[in-house]
C-alpha positions, 0 to 999 in steps of 0.5 A: 730050956727054962722058960723063966730064963728065956732071953728073947723078946718079941714085942712091939718097939721092945728093945731086943736083948741084943741090938744087932745089925745097927752099929752103922746107924748108931755111929752115924747118929753120933756124927750128927750130934757131934757135928751139930754141937760143933755148929756144922750144918747137918740134916734131920733124919728119917728112918723108913722100912717095913713093919717088924724091922726094928724102926721104933727100937732103933728110934728109941736107941737114937734117943738114948744116944741124944740123952747120953749127950745131955740133949733135951729130947721128946718123942711122939707117935703120929696118928692119922687125922690128929694135929701135931700141936698137942703132941709136939708141945708135950714133947718139947715141954719134956725136952726143955724140962730136961734142959732147965736145971742147967740153965742159969736164967729161970725166966728164959725157961718160963718165957719159952714155956708161955710160948709153948702154952700158947702154941698148944692151946691154939685151936683150929685156925678157922675160928681163931680161938683158944681152947677152954677145956683142955690145959697142957699142964704148964704153970705159966700164962700163955704169951701172945704174939709168938707161935700163936697165929693159928697157921701151923706152919708159921707157929712151928717155925717159931716154936722150933727156933725159940726151943733151939735158942733155950738149948743154945743157952745150955751148950746142948741140942734138942732132938724131936722123935716122930714115930709112925711119921707117915700118918702126919696130916698133910698140913703138919707135914708141910710145917715140919718141913718148913721148920727143918728147912729153917733150922738147917739155914740158921744152924740151930741145934734142934733136929727132927728124927722120924720113922715110918713106912717105906713111902714116907719119902713120897709123903714128904716130897708131896708136901715140900719139893725140897724135902729130898735135900732137907732129910737124910733117909736111912732104909732100915731092912732085915738083918744080914745072916751074921747079925741075925745069928749074933741076935740069937747067940749073944743073949743065949750064951749070956745064959749058958746056952748056944745054938748049932749052926744048922739051927742057926740056918734054920732060923734064918730061913724061917724068920727071913732075918726080920728082927721081930721074927727072929725074936718070935721064932727064937722064944718059941724054940728056947721054950720047946728045946729040951737040951743044950745046944739048941739044934735044927730039929728044935727049930722045926718043932717050934716053928708051927707054934711061933707061926700060930702066935704070929698069925693071931697077934702080928698078922691076924690083928691087922687082918681083922681090921680090914673090911671084906673088900679090902681082905679080898683086895689083899688076898689077890695081891698075895697071889700075884708074883711071890706075894711079898714084893711090889705088884701093879694095881692094874694087875690086881684089878685084872685078877679081880675082873674089875676096873682100877677105879672101882678099887680105888676106895679099897686101896686108899683105905688100906693105905690109910690103915697102914696095911699096904703102901705105894711108893710109886704110881700104880704099884702097891706092896704089903707093909708087913714082911711075910703078910702075903704068905699069911694071906694065902693060908686064909684063902684056903 
């Protein structure tokens, strides 16, 4: 096939040519937006799943849904050990700028921007001073007495309330999208939960839509005991066979190309239905297939090339971030069970002939790096599909 016409798009957060298998989640979000606009009570939303299942793609698609309804939107990507103040301020600045042209009172917008600037500039509560060097790009003076106490929980509640008030003025809402939400610092997680709790009680038209790894619910519940009732959790998993087939067939048919049933079966076997892998194997197979339709033999020929590329860009980049001790820990995980599901930390320690406590630093560091997660006490699993299979090849 002509590589220039190749329709498949493996990439981090890159929208595939056909967003297959997510109609239910998109439809549910339409309901959430409509209920909020009618003043009905609704919870903020959290997407969870392994890497490569399309959480970021879906998060962006949900944002597009909000934009279609003329909501103000902003998006951030959480980073470990980084405060939410600046990124949240930037995201809400974007959201309110989208609403400002429809507001009849420019002074109300300026008033909010003054609060937003004060929130963004507030430094570490320990010193209580405003930062002198960094400016958030807001051309109004910072106000005092609102969202500037230095206590992130108090300030965020006030900031969200004021942002929601601006949205109410124009008959719209605001949606704040947070990717990699499991990396939000504990103090900021608590503030987010408290803010969403306050919003849900007042019916204010502002929601948080987060996405993160499978242990994100436990991160939230560790912060606030009521978080399991505060958010609606949606697990994003690999595609069912029909959806995976559609993700391959629809873009190919727009180019006048199709796949044989045997080829589709081989693709599902190779990719496991994980959206990122569907795109990666699809791209490699298209480039190497000599004729139309694409057959099972073409998949077999292309699979090693796709796996080599995945080994470097998808698996290898993560493996290289680990220390020798962390690599040993992960390779041992890969030898237990099928190497893909949940394993016991005590089993890993037994296989290494070590005490579990002596392995805690390696385990905790791997969790912090986002390579493994622990949804339940005493268990761990890889955050990346097929990572165990990859690691078994590395141990040879």
